[in-house]
C-alpha positions as CSV (number, residue, x, y, z in Angstrom):
1,M,3.8,-17.7,-6.7
2,K,0.9,-16.0,-8.3
3,I,2.4,-12.9,-7.0
4,L,5.4,-11.4,-4.7
5,G,4.9,-8.0,-3.1
6,I,8.0,-5.7,-2.4
7,G,6.9,-3.0,-0.2
8,N,8.0,-1.0,3.5
9,A,8.3,-3.5,6.1
10,I,6.5,-1.8,8.7
11,V,5.0,-2.1,12.0
12,D,1.5,-0.5,12.6
13,V,1.0,0.8,16.0
14,I,-2.7,1.3,16.1
15,C,-4.0,4.4,18.9
16,K,-7.2,6.0,19.0
17,V,-7.0,10.0,19.6
18,D,-9.3,13.0,19.6
19,E,-9.3,15.8,17.0
20,K,-6.9,17.8,19.3
21,F,-4.2,15.6,19.1
22,V,-4.1,15.9,15.2
23,E,-4.1,20.0,15.2
24,K,-1.6,20.3,18.0
25,N,1.3,17.5,16.5
26,N,0.5,19.9,12.8
27,L,-0.9,16.6,11.1
28,T,-3.2,16.8,8.5
29,K,-6.1,14.2,8.6
30,G,-6.4,11.3,6.4
31,T,-2.5,11.9,5.0
32,M,0.6,10.1,5.9
33,K,3.5,12.0,7.4
34,L,7.2,10.8,7.3
35,I,8.8,11.4,10.4
36,F,13.0,11.6,10.1
37,D,13.8,11.9,13.3
38,D,13.6,9.2,15.9
39,K,13.3,11.3,18.9
40,E,10.4,13.3,17.8
41,F,8.7,10.1,17.0
42,H,9.0,8.4,20.4
43,S,7.8,12.1,22.1
44,M,5.0,11.7,20.2
45,M,4.0,8.5,21.5
46,T,4.8,8.8,25.1
47,D,1.2,9.9,25.8
48,L,-0.8,7.5,23.7
49,K,-2.7,4.1,24.7
50,I,-2.1,1.6,22.3
51,E,-4.9,-0.6,20.7
52,K,-3.0,-2.7,18.5
53,T,0.5,-3.8,17.3
54,I,0.6,-5.9,13.8
55,S,2.9,-6.2,11.1
56,G,2.2,-3.5,8.5
57,G,3.2,-1.5,5.4
58,S,0.8,-1.1,2.5
59,V,2.0,-3.8,0.1
60,A,2.3,-6.3,2.9
61,N,-1.6,-5.8,4.1
62,S,-2.2,-6.4,0.4
63,I,-0.3,-9.7,0.0
64,V,-1.8,-10.7,3.5
65,G,-5.3,-10.3,2.0
66,L,-4.3,-12.3,-1.2
67,S,-3.0,-14.9,1.1
68,Q,-6.1,-15.2,3.0
69,L,-8.0,-16.0,-0.4
70,G,-6.2,-18.8,-0.8
71,N,-3.4,-17.3,-3.1
72,E,0.4,-18.6,-3.2
73,V,2.3,-15.3,-2.2
74,G,5.9,-13.9,-1.2
75,F,7.1,-11.1,0.3
76,I,10.3,-8.9,0.2
77,G,10.8,-6.0,2.5
78,K,13.9,-4.8,4.6
79,I,13.6,-5.0,8.7
80,S,16.3,-5.1,11.6
81,D,17.0,-8.2,13.8
82,D,15.3,-6.1,17.0
83,D,12.1,-7.1,18.5
84,L,9.8,-5.1,16.2
85,G,12.0,-7.0,13.0
86,A,10.8,-10.3,14.8
87,K,7.6,-9.6,15.5
88,Y,7.2,-8.2,11.5
89,E,8.5,-11.7,10.2
90,N,6.7,-13.9,12.5
91,G,3.3,-11.8,11.2
92,L,3.8,-12.6,7.9
93,K,5.0,-16.7,8.3
94,S,1.5,-16.8,10.6
95,E,-0.2,-15.6,7.4
96,N,1.4,-18.2,4.8
97,V,3.1,-15.4,3.0
98,Q,7.0,-16.7,2.3
99,Y,9.0,-14.0,3.6
100,F,12.3,-13.7,1.3
101,Y,14.3,-11.7,3.4
102,L,17.4,-12.1,5.8
103,K,17.5,-10.0,8.6
104,K,20.6,-8.8,10.4
105,K,21.6,-6.2,12.4
106,E,20.7,-2.7,10.9
107,E,22.0,0.8,11.3
108,L,18.4,2.1,11.9
109,P,15.7,0.2,13.6
110,T,12.9,-2.0,12.0
111,G,10.0,0.7,10.8
112,T,7.4,1.8,12.6
113,C,3.9,3.6,11.5
114,L,1.4,5.4,14.2
115,I,-2.0,5.2,13.0
116,L,-4.0,7.8,14.7
117,V,-7.6,6.9,14.5
118,T,-9.9,9.8,15.0
119,P,-13.4,9.7,16.3
120,D,-14.7,9.8,12.7
121,S,-13.3,6.5,11.8
122,E,-10.5,8.5,9.4
123,R,-7.0,7.7,10.1
124,T,-3.8,9.7,10.3
125,M,-0.4,8.1,9.7
126,C,3.3,9.2,11.4
127,T,5.8,6.7,9.9
128,F,9.2,6.4,10.9
129,L,10.8,4.3,7.9
130,G,13.5,2.9,10.0
131,T,15.6,0.2,7.8
132,A,12.5,-0.1,5.6
133,G,13.5,3.0,3.4
134,K,16.9,1.9,3.0
135,I,16.2,-1.0,0.4
136,N,18.8,-1.8,-1.8
137,E,19.1,-3.9,-5.1
138,N,20.9,-6.3,-3.2
139,D,17.8,-6.7,-0.9
140,V,15.8,-7.9,-4.1
141,D,17.0,-11.5,-5.4
142,A,16.3,-11.8,-9.3
143,N,15.0,-15.4,-9.1
144,I,12.7,-14.9,-6.6
145,I,11.0,-12.4,-8.6
146,K,11.0,-14.5,-11.8
147,Q,9.4,-17.3,-9.8
148,S,6.3,-14.7,-9.5
149,E,3.4,-14.2,-12.2
150,M,3.3,-10.5,-11.1
151,I,5.2,-8.4,-8.4
152,F,3.6,-5.8,-6.6
153,L,4.8,-2.6,-5.7
154,E,4.2,0.8,-3.4
155,G,4.7,4.6,-4.0
156,Y,5.5,4.9,-0.7
157,L,8.6,3.0,-1.0
158,W,10.1,4.7,-3.9
159,D,12.5,7.3,-3.4
160,E,16.1,8.8,-5.3
161,G,18.8,6.5,-4.8
162,E,19.2,2.8,-3.5
163,P,15.5,2.3,-3.2
164,K,15.0,3.2,-7.0
165,K,18.0,0.7,-8.2
166,A,15.5,-2.0,-5.9
167,F,12.4,-1.0,-7.9
168,E,14.2,-0.8,-11.2
169,K,15.8,-4.6,-10.8
170,A,12.5,-5.8,-9.6
171,I,10.5,-4.2,-12.4
172,N,13.3,-5.8,-15.2
173,N,13.3,-9.1,-14.2
174,A,9.2,-9.0,-13.9
175,K,6.8,-10.9,-16.0
176,K,4.2,-8.3,-14.7
177,V,4.3,-5.2,-12.6
178,A,1.5,-3.4,-10.7
179,M,1.9,-0.3,-8.3
180,S,-0.4,1.5,-6.0
181,L,0.8,5.3,-6.1
182,S,0.3,5.1,-2.2
183,D,-0.5,8.6,-1.5
184,Q,-1.1,12.2,-2.8
185,F,2.0,13.7,-0.8
186,C,3.9,10.6,-2.1
187,V,2.8,11.8,-5.9
188,D,3.2,15.4,-5.5
189,R,6.9,14.6,-4.6
190,H,7.7,12.1,-7.2
191,K,5.3,13.2,-9.6
192,S,7.5,12.8,-12.9
193,H,8.9,10.0,-12.3
194,F,5.7,8.1,-10.9
195,L,4.2,9.4,-14.6
196,D,7.0,7.5,-16.2
197,L,6.4,4.4,-14.3
198,V,2.7,4.4,-15.1
199,E,2.9,5.5,-18.6
200,N,6.2,3.1,-19.6
201,K,6.5,0.7,-16.6
202,L,3.6,-0.9,-15.1
203,D,0.8,-3.1,-16.7
204,I,-1.4,-2.2,-13.6
205,T,-1.7,1.5,-11.7
206,F,-4.4,1.5,-8.5
207,A,-4.9,5.0,-7.2
208,N,-7.8,6.9,-5.8
209,E,-9.3,9.8,-7.4
210,Q,-7.2,12.7,-5.6
211,E,-3.9,10.5,-6.6
212,I,-4.5,10.1,-10.3
213,M,-6.1,13.8,-10.6
214,S,-2.8,15.0,-9.1
215,L,-0.3,13.1,-11.0
216,I,-1.7,14.0,-14.3
217,D,-2.9,17.6,-13.5
218,A,-6.4,17.0,-14.3
219,K,-9.2,19.7,-14.0
220,D,-12.2,17.2,-13.5
221,F,-12.4,13.5,-13.8
222,K,-13.0,13.3,-17.7
223,E,-9.7,13.8,-18.3
224,V,-8.6,10.9,-16.3
225,I,-10.9,8.8,-18.3
226,N,-9.0,9.8,-21.3
227,F,-6.0,9.3,-20.1
228,G,-7.0,5.8,-18.9
229,K,-7.8,4.9,-22.1
230,N,-4.8,6.2,-24.4
231,L,-2.8,4.5,-21.5
232,K,-3.3,1.1,-23.2
233,K,-2.3,-0.4,-19.8
234,L,-5.1,-0.9,-16.8
235,L,-5.5,1.7,-14.8
236,V,-8.0,1.1,-11.2
237,I,-9.2,3.9,-9.5
238,T,-11.3,4.2,-6.3
239,R,-13.6,6.9,-5.9
240,G,-15.0,6.7,-1.8
241,E,-18.7,7.3,-2.2
242,K,-18.8,6.5,-5.9
243,G,-17.3,3.4,-6.1
244,A,-14.6,2.2,-8.3
245,I,-13.7,2.4,-11.8
246,S,-11.3,0.3,-13.9
247,I,-10.1,1.8,-17.2
248,S,-8.3,-0.4,-20.1
249,N,-8.5,0.6,-23.5
250,D,-11.9,1.7,-24.2
251,E,-13.5,-0.9,-21.7
252,I,-14.6,1.1,-18.9
253,T,-15.9,-0.4,-16.0
254,E,-17.7,0.8,-12.9
255,N,-19.3,-0.4,-9.5
256,G,-21.0,1.3,-6.4
257,I,-20.4,0.8,-2.7
258,E,-21.5,-1.3,-0.1
259,K,-24.6,0.4,2.3
260,N,-25.2,0.3,5.8
261,L,-21.4,-0.4,6.8
262,Q,-20.4,0.1,10.7
263,I,-17.4,1.6,9.8
264,K,-14.7,1.8,12.4
265,D,-11.1,2.7,11.0
266,L,-10.3,3.3,7.3
267,T,-6.8,1.9,7.7
268,G,-6.0,-0.5,4.8
269,A,-9.4,0.0,2.5
270,G,-7.1,0.9,-0.3
271,D,-4.7,-1.7,0.6
272,L,-7.3,-4.3,1.0
273,F,-9.7,-3.3,-1.9
274,A,-6.2,-3.9,-4.3
275,A,-5.8,-7.6,-2.7
276,G,-9.6,-8.2,-4.1
277,Y,-9.0,-6.8,-7.3
278,L,-5.6,-8.5,-7.4
279,H,-7.1,-12.1,-6.5
280,G,-9.9,-11.5,-9.3
281,Y,-7.5,-10.6,-11.9
282,L,-4.9,-13.1,-11.3
283,N,-7.7,-15.9,-11.3
284,N,-9.3,-14.6,-14.6
285,L,-12.3,-13.0,-13.2
286,S,-14.3,-10.3,-15.2
287,P,-13.3,-6.8,-14.7
288,L,-16.6,-6.3,-12.7
289,E,-15.9,-9.5,-10.9
290,C,-12.2,-7.9,-9.7
291,L,-14.0,-4.7,-8.9
292,N,-16.5,-6.3,-6.6
293,K,-13.9,-8.3,-4.8
294,G,-11.9,-5.2,-4.2
295,K,-15.0,-3.6,-2.8
296,E,-15.9,-6.7,-0.4
297,M,-12.6,-6.6,1.1
298,S,-12.2,-3.3,2.0
299,A,-15.5,-3.4,3.4
300,K,-14.6,-5.8,5.5
301,V,-11.6,-4.4,6.5
302,I,-13.2,-0.9,7.5
303,Q,-15.9,-2.2,9.8
304,Q,-13.0,-3.4,12.2
305,I,-9.7,-2.1,14.0
306,G,-6.4,-2.4,11.7
307,A,-5.7,-3.1,8.1
308,R,-5.8,-6.9,8.5
309,L,-8.7,-9.2,8.2
């Protein structure tokens, strides 16, 4: 395999809502909120009209994108043997992703992410992780990891206890490790651990501007550039309207953004950017070509509903 993703196996449930719904439920627009109470999650869903249900999860979306670009890929993520779990597995297999997890009946159901799309195309997510967040080292097969040129992890998955052990086992058996910082709240929750990962364990880090600035407590973007140069690893940052930038030692590469897009839903923009970039990287394209492939993939996905092409 070119790349093996390890992440939260989450079924995305996409709904269109108005701004009032976001306010009424005390959500911060454009972010992801973890919901730990099954009842709270289901009560939020009762009044909503579902637009689309699709196998999701940040790294899984990237892995599907990489498969669509013709790469041999695999994924590990924990599901339960329930209706959503079956949908999830079939969704991956239909995209030619090798799924390395044998599902069984778990105490918690398969994870679900409610994606609320407001009229401005911004998405606000409420995630009930279910069994996805209970991944442990026994769910990660070292032999599968060794069969892959690289593994790709997500910050969303990292947590103290069992998920941390699963992460460590994966990293210790991998040839190369890439990771997405996932979300600013995620960075703020696990700052010291993420900084240790970025500085000492990862070969490639993906982040948006807010996440990386929060991680290193930067006052301005120049500090991020200096951090990236001293890191001696590859740092890839998306900057919204300013395009994206990659920093590797003293080599800094930037690109712009696609113009005149009919934006419908920003879900998956970062996931598909990572897919395009990693496709370029794994197939020996230049840093600029990698950034541009990321831009091309994310531009496609934001002109449709949902996080998969």
